[in-house]
C-alpha positions, 0 to 999 in steps of 0.5 A: 622179370618178364612182366618187366621186358613184356613192359618194355616190349609193348613200351617200345611198340607204342613209341615205334606207332607213335613215330609211325603215325606222328611221320604218316598222318600229316600225309594222309591228310596232305592228299586229302586237301589236294583231293579237295583241291581237284573236285570240286562240289559243283553244288557251291557254284555260282553260275553267274560268276562264269567267267574264262578258266573256272574249274568246277570239277575234273574227269579222268579221260582215259587212263590217264589226262586229266579233262578241267571242266567249267560247269553250266547248270542254269540256262543262262550260263549253258546260253553263254557258253564259251561265246564271247572267250579268245579260247581256252587251253586244251585240258579245259572243257566246259559241261552243259546239265540240262535238269531232262534228256531231250534234243539240246541244239547248239551253234556257234554264235559269238564264238572264236576257235572251234570246238568239238562238240560231245553229246552223251546221255543220261547215262554218260554214254557218248551219243555224238562227237561233232568234231573240229566245229568252225564258229563259220558255221553259225547261225548253223543249229546241230543236235544230237542223234538221240536225246542227251542230258551233257554236252561237253565243249572242247578246243578242236581235235581234243576228240580225236587226241584223246581216242574218243569215240561212241560209246565211251562213257564219262562217269559219274557225270554229277546230276542237276 
């Protein structure tokens, strides 16, 4: 009798475990799919496909704000930047990745809207923020105060709305 009760107990636990796995597994699989859609592998993108509103990666700014970034890794894509676009969404930006930290200059050639430029060192630390940079500033060239490896361009007022300050850290950022 004890052996029969033990077998029934094991079968009952097995059925409950099977039902739980059957219900939970699809949910876990969907979470993984959503994660892959949100955080894309930037190495699989071709900068020649650089077009309006491409989303290569997503980063969290602060505790709750999502910033969708296109990534410019080639010299051609970095030179093009956001030029000749009519605008970008408020939650979108362009991440420039350079091969090594240097004093890279930026200008507003063929820009159609004002932007904030966020300069980041090789550790992703904000070293300078130029806010509300106007297209009319062209041909002036703007440089960071220290060598940088990354730059993020976003719509004007983004840095202020998010409370971004010098010393804030964007991490981890991809390498080139």
